[in-house]
Structures are given as structure tokens and as C-alpha cells.
C-alpha positions as a Python dict, from the first residue, in 0.01 Angstrom:
ca = {
    (1, 'M'): (0, 0, 0),
    (2, 'S'): (-69, -281, -243),
    (3, 'G'): (249, -471, -323),
    (4, 'S'): (589, -311, -373),
    (5, 'A'): (674, -9, -580),
    (6, 'L'): (731, -52, -952),
    (7, 'V'): (1020, 137, -1113),
    (8, 'V'): (997, 234, -1480),
    (9, 'V'): (1307, 390, -1635),
    (10, 'H'): (1295, 606, -1948),
    (11, 'P'): (1607, 717, -2136),
    (12, 'T'): (1566, 1096, -2124),
    (13, 'P'): (1356, 1362, -1949),
    (14, 'D'): (1160, 1428, -2268),
    (15, 'V'): (1071, 1062, -2314),
    (16, 'L'): (982, 1043, -1945),
    (17, 'A'): (750, 1345, -1971),
    (18, 'H'): (566, 1199, -2269),
    (19, 'A'): (539, 860, -2100),
    (20, 'V'): (388, 1019, -1789),
    (21, 'A'): (143, 1208, -2010),
    (22, 'G'): (32, 890, -2186),
    (23, 'R'): (-12, 703, -1858),
    (24, 'L'): (-206, 992, -1708),
    (25, 'L'): (-451, 1016, -1997),
    (26, 'A'): (-514, 640, -1986),
    (27, 'A'): (-558, 641, -1608),
    (28, 'L'): (-807, 928, -1611),
    (29, 'A'): (-1008, 774, -1897),
    (30, 'D'): (-1018, 441, -1710),
    (31, 'A'): (-1125, 611, -1387),
    (32, 'Q'): (-1410, 785, -1565),
    (33, 'A'): (-1521, 458, -1723),
    (34, 'L'): (-1531, 298, -1378),
    (35, 'R'): (-1659, 580, -1158),
    (36, 'G'): (-1787, 858, -1385),
    (37, 'V'): (-1547, 1121, -1256),
    (38, 'A'): (-1173, 1132, -1195),
    (39, 'H'): (-961, 1302, -929),
    (40, 'V'): (-603, 1396, -1013),
    (41, 'S'): (-352, 1575, -792),
    (42, 'L'): (-88, 1767, -984),
    (43, 'T'): (268, 1853, -894),
    (44, 'G'): (508, 2129, -988),
    (45, 'G'): (875, 2126, -1075),
    (46, 'T'): (1054, 2104, -1406),
    (47, 'I'): (965, 1748, -1503),
    (48, 'G'): (611, 1771, -1363),
    (49, 'T'): (537, 2080, -1568),
    (50, 'K'): (699, 1922, -1875),
    (51, 'A'): (464, 1624, -1836),
    (52, 'L'): (162, 1854, -1820),
    (53, 'A'): (274, 2025, -2141),
    (54, 'A'): (303, 1680, -2301),
    (55, 'V'): (-58, 1609, -2204),
    (56, 'A'): (-163, 1932, -2376),
    (57, 'D'): (20, 1825, -2692),
    (58, 'S'): (-98, 1462, -2691),
    (59, 'P'): (-323, 1340, -2974),
    (60, 'A'): (-499, 1131, -2707),
    (61, 'R'): (-593, 1438, -2503),
    (62, 'D'): (-959, 1417, -2595),
    (63, 'S'): (-990, 1059, -2470),
    (64, 'V'): (-1065, 1220, -2132),
    (65, 'D'): (-1387, 1408, -2059),
    (66, 'W'): (-1218, 1702, -1892),
    (67, 'S'): (-1549, 1841, -1768),
    (68, 'R'): (-1557, 1546, -1524),
    (69, 'V'): (-1205, 1577, -1386),
    (70, 'H'): (-1138, 1720, -1040),
    (71, 'V'): (-797, 1888, -1033),
    (72, 'W'): (-604, 1928, -706),
    (73, 'W'): (-251, 2016, -598),
    (74, 'S'): (-51, 1832, -332),
    (75, 'D'): (135, 2148, -242),
    (76, 'E'): (156, 2512, -331),
    (77, 'R'): (383, 2805, -269),
    (78, 'F'): (197, 3052, -47),
    (79, 'L'): (231, 3348, -280),
    (80, 'P'): (-20, 3587, -443),
    (81, 'A'): (-260, 3444, -700),
    (82, 'G'): (-106, 3434, -1044),
    (83, 'D'): (251, 3449, -918),
    (84, 'P'): (470, 3270, -1175),
    (85, 'E'): (630, 3060, -899),
    (86, 'R'): (298, 2904, -798),
    (87, 'N'): (241, 2547, -914),
    (88, 'A'): (-115, 2636, -1016),
    (89, 'T'): (8, 2921, -1237),
    (90, 'Q'): (256, 2691, -1411),
    (91, 'A'): (-6, 2419, -1457),
    (92, 'E'): (-249, 2672, -1602),
    (93, 'E'): (6, 2785, -1857),
    (94, 'A'): (128, 2435, -1949),
    (95, 'L'): (-205, 2252, -1961),
    (96, 'L'): (-521, 2374, -1794),
    (97, 'R'): (-590, 2672, -2020),
    (98, 'H'): (-597, 2433, -2315),
    (99, 'L'): (-867, 2206, -2171),
    (100, 'P'): (-1249, 2225, -2162),
    (101, 'L'): (-1255, 2196, -1784),
    (102, 'D'): (-1543, 2260, -1549),
    (103, 'R'): (-1372, 2537, -1354),
    (104, 'A'): (-1579, 2452, -1046),
    (105, 'L'): (-1380, 2129, -1032),
    (106, 'V'): (-1039, 2300, -1048),
    (107, 'H'): (-949, 2331, -681),
    (108, 'V'): (-667, 2585, -665),
    (109, 'P'): (-502, 2614, -322),
    (110, 'P'): (-558, 2949, -151),
    (111, 'A'): (-311, 3227, -226),
    (112, 'S'): (-146, 3468, 16),
    (113, 'D'): (-370, 3749, -111),
    (114, 'G'): (-683, 3536, -74),
    (115, 'P'): (-956, 3538, 192),
    (116, 'D'): (-719, 3416, 464),
    (117, 'G'): (-459, 3684, 403),
    (118, 'D'): (-108, 3580, 494),
    (119, 'D'): (-217, 3308, 741),
    (120, 'P'): (-106, 2974, 594),
    (121, 'D'): (-278, 2772, 866),
    (122, 'A'): (-616, 2926, 787),
    (123, 'A'): (-553, 2874, 416),
    (124, 'A'): (-459, 2511, 481),
    (125, 'A'): (-782, 2461, 676),
    (126, 'R'): (-979, 2611, 387),
    (127, 'Y'): (-818, 2370, 138),
    (128, 'A'): (-874, 2077, 373),
    (129, 'A'): (-1243, 2169, 386),
    (130, 'A'): (-1260, 2173, 5),
    (131, 'L'): (-1103, 1826, -6),
    (132, 'A'): (-1350, 1690, 248),
    (133, 'A'): (-1645, 1840, 60),
    (134, 'A'): (-1546, 1642, -250),
    (135, 'A'): (-1460, 1320, -66),
    (136, 'D'): (-1797, 1145, -18),
    (137, 'G'): (-1770, 1131, 359),
    (138, 'A'): (-1394, 1083, 380),
    (139, 'E'): (-1136, 1347, 469),
    (140, 'V'): (-976, 1342, 123),
    (141, 'P'): (-1085, 1205, -217),
    (142, 'A'): (-930, 877, -325),
    (143, 'F'): (-718, 1034, -597),
    (144, 'D'): (-706, 824, -913),
    (145, 'V'): (-357, 960, -974),
    (146, 'L'): (-145, 1164, -735),
    (147, 'L'): (160, 1296, -916),
    (148, 'L'): (461, 1382, -702),
    (149, 'G'): (785, 1536, -808),
    (150, 'M'): (1083, 1479, -581),
    (151, 'G'): (1370, 1706, -490),
    (152, 'P'): (1736, 1601, -465),
    (153, 'D'): (1689, 1592, -87),
    (154, 'G'): (1404, 1340, -125),
    (155, 'H'): (1120, 1578, -39),
    (156, 'V'): (774, 1533, -189),
    (157, 'A'): (495, 1790, -187),
    (158, 'S'): (633, 2033, 74),
    (159, 'L'): (729, 1759, 317),
    (160, 'F'): (1101, 1811, 372),
    (161, 'P'): (1358, 1591, 547),
    (162, 'Q'): (1374, 1645, 924),
    (163, 'H'): (1107, 1919, 900),
    (164, 'P'): (834, 1939, 1168),
    (165, 'G'): (567, 1907, 899),
    (166, 'L'): (661, 1543, 848),
    (167, 'A'): (500, 1447, 1177),
    (168, 'R'): (179, 1647, 1129),
    (169, 'D'): (-129, 1425, 1119),
    (170, 'D'): (-386, 1670, 1253),
    (171, 'S'): (-512, 1774, 909),
    (172, 'S'): (-504, 1667, 547),
    (173, 'V'): (-341, 2000, 456),
    (174, 'I'): (-78, 2179, 661),
    (175, 'G'): (81, 2520, 658),
    (176, 'V'): (457, 2487, 613),
    (177, 'R'): (686, 2756, 752),
    (178, 'E'): (1062, 2785, 723),
    (179, 'S'): (1082, 2563, 418),
    (180, 'P'): (1446, 2489, 338),
    (181, 'K'): (1364, 2564, -23),
    (182, 'P'): (1226, 2910, -112),
    (183, 'P'): (972, 3044, -74),
    (184, 'P'): (967, 2969, 299),
    (185, 'V'): (587, 2950, 341),
    (186, 'R'): (381, 2684, 164),
    (187, 'L'): (72, 2467, 183),
    (188, 'S'): (113, 2090, 163),
    (189, 'F'): (-79, 1768, 185),
    (190, 'S'): (12, 1570, 494),
    (191, 'F'): (114, 1206, 469),
    (192, 'G'): (-244, 1122, 566),
    (193, 'A'): (-373, 1290, 252),
    (194, 'L'): (-110, 1126, 31),
    (195, 'A'): (-208, 787, 172),
    (196, 'R'): (-562, 817, 31),
    (197, 'A'): (-447, 804, -332),
    (198, 'R'): (-526, 494, -533),
    (199, 'A'): (-213, 551, -740),
    (200, 'V'): (95, 749, -640),
    (201, 'W'): (340, 829, -917),
    (202, 'L'): (678, 967, -814),
    (203, 'V'): (842, 1138, -1111),
    (204, 'A'): (1212, 1228, -1107),
    (205, 'A'): (1476, 1321, -1362),
    (206, 'G'): (1843, 1405, -1331),
    (207, 'A'): (2155, 1254, -1177),
    (208, 'E'): (2130, 1487, -878),
    (209, 'K'): (1823, 1289, -769),
    (210, 'A'): (1973, 941, -808),
    (211, 'A'): (2070, 893, -444),
    (212, 'A'): (1727, 1002, -318),
    (213, 'V'): (1551, 780, -574),
    (214, 'A'): (1753, 481, -452),
    (215, 'R'): (1667, 555, -88),
    (216, 'G'): (1300, 611, -170),
    (217, 'V'): (1262, 295, -376),
    (218, 'A'): (1433, 94, -101),
    (219, 'G'): (1184, 225, 153),
    (220, 'G'): (1437, 412, 362),
    (221, 'D'): (1387, 634, 665),
    (222, 'V'): (1102, 875, 591),
    (223, 'A'): (1260, 1141, 813),
    (224, 'E'): (1564, 1135, 585),
    (225, 'T'): (1380, 1071, 256),
    (226, 'P'): (1012, 1168, 274),
    (227, 'A'): (950, 1016, -72),
    (228, 'A'): (997, 674, 90),
    (229, 'G'): (669, 726, 273),
    (230, 'A'): (451, 801, -32),
    (231, 'H'): (248, 496, -134),
    (232, 'G'): (-75, 440, -326),
    (233, 'T'): (-344, 210, -191),
    (234, 'E'): (-338, 21, -523),
    (235, 'T'): (-28, 131, -715),
    (236, 'T'): (303, 302, -642),
    (237, 'L'): (509, 392, -948),
    (238, 'W'): (853, 546, -969),
    (239, 'L'): (876, 702, -1315),
    (240, 'V'): (1235, 814, -1368),
    (241, 'D'): (1487, 891, -1636),
    (242, 'A'): (1811, 697, -1676),
    (243, 'A'): (2015, 954, -1487),
    (244, 'A'): (1783, 948, -1184),
    (245, 'A'): (1799, 566, -1190),
    (246, 'G'): (2177, 571, -1174),
    (247, 'D'): (2204, 440, -816),
    (248, 'L'): (1942, 165, -843),
}
């Protein structure tokens, strides 16, 4: 991690979503100017999806060459392809279908009706292999932006408080069983994968998340608040609305 986390507070969820969208477009355009391509890891959830919709509506949308953007997901619900509860399905509807993407660079996590059937560990291994193939000799690409939503319990991706998955470091992607939040089976980046990101942006809205935001910003116990363990190698941003900042 480079330096301490920066907290940016916006007045409402709508303003927050549009601010995230503006930052994301600028970050991807800058990454392409520096390195030719950009890697972004998307998140789900209400505010994450709202931010993606704001990107789709932004007049600056075409400042990014979308044909040179690799799209990833830090976690996914292990459900059939196209299920409306899947993060990839929601991202497709909110943003991806509106963009001139190179579909070979859109790396959708395997679904439960995919080649690995209902085996989340095999599906996790498949996604880990895709990450490594795009990582220039590393295990995971150095994501230019890794977006993370956060639950009221402080979870990020599908890394939940006191869950066995928190301690997994054997792979960049893990199969998560018995998630405390439905559905019970998921795929998730491990902390090792999160740690490769140049920039980690934790996005949260709502008063019900204020206590977890305060613990995460303070760098509390990761077992209690997994968000506290998510850091970028260059930048860590907490992008929150006023309600979520209420305990800071």
C-alpha cells in the first residue's frame, strides 16, 4: 500500500455514483495513455451498478478506447449464465451492452451451468487461469482500478467476516460456500488478488454502512471487517456518501 487511504465524501448516492463514473473514465483513459491497455475489475451491488449506469450516460464515455479495456469481476454469484442476480448480468445491462468492447477482453466468471458444472472450486481455478494468462507472467493483472462495494458487515468481494475464505491464499480466485448472504455459493478474488491492484476504490452508500466504513478506514481487524484489508499498491480510495461517512 502506498500511503494511507483517502476518504472522499459526496452528499448523496446519485452524486457519488456520478463521481465514481467520472473518476473511472479518467483513470482508464490515463492507463491507456501510459500502458496502451487498461484493466478494470467491476463490482456489483446497488451503488456499484448505479455507477456503471452513470458511466454509460456520461458525455465523457468516448474518452476511453473500450476496445482496449480488459473487464474483470472481483466476485460473482455462482448461478446460471444470464441469471439476473449475477454481477455480470447487471453490469451488462447497466453498461457493457452500450460499449464498443472487444468481447474477448470481457472476462466473465464461470457460471454454474458452464463447463465446470456446479463445482465452484473448478470454476475458480478456471477464472484464476484466465487472470494469469492476461497478467504478463504474474498471477493476476495489476488492475488499474479495482472497484469494491462493501456490505453493512464490512465484506468486500465475497470475503465475509469470520468466514474461512478470508484465510485462503492458495489461489487468486476461491470458491466460497456457505456465504452468509444468499446465494450461498460464489466465486471471489482472494486477498492476494486484491493486493495486485494499482488502485482500490471502496464505494459505499447508506447509514447502515457507516460503522463498517469507520472500521475499514481506521484499518481495523480484517477478520471483523474484511474491507480493512483491501489496499491498492498506489492508491486506496474510500468513495462514500454522507450517510455512510456518518461515523467518521
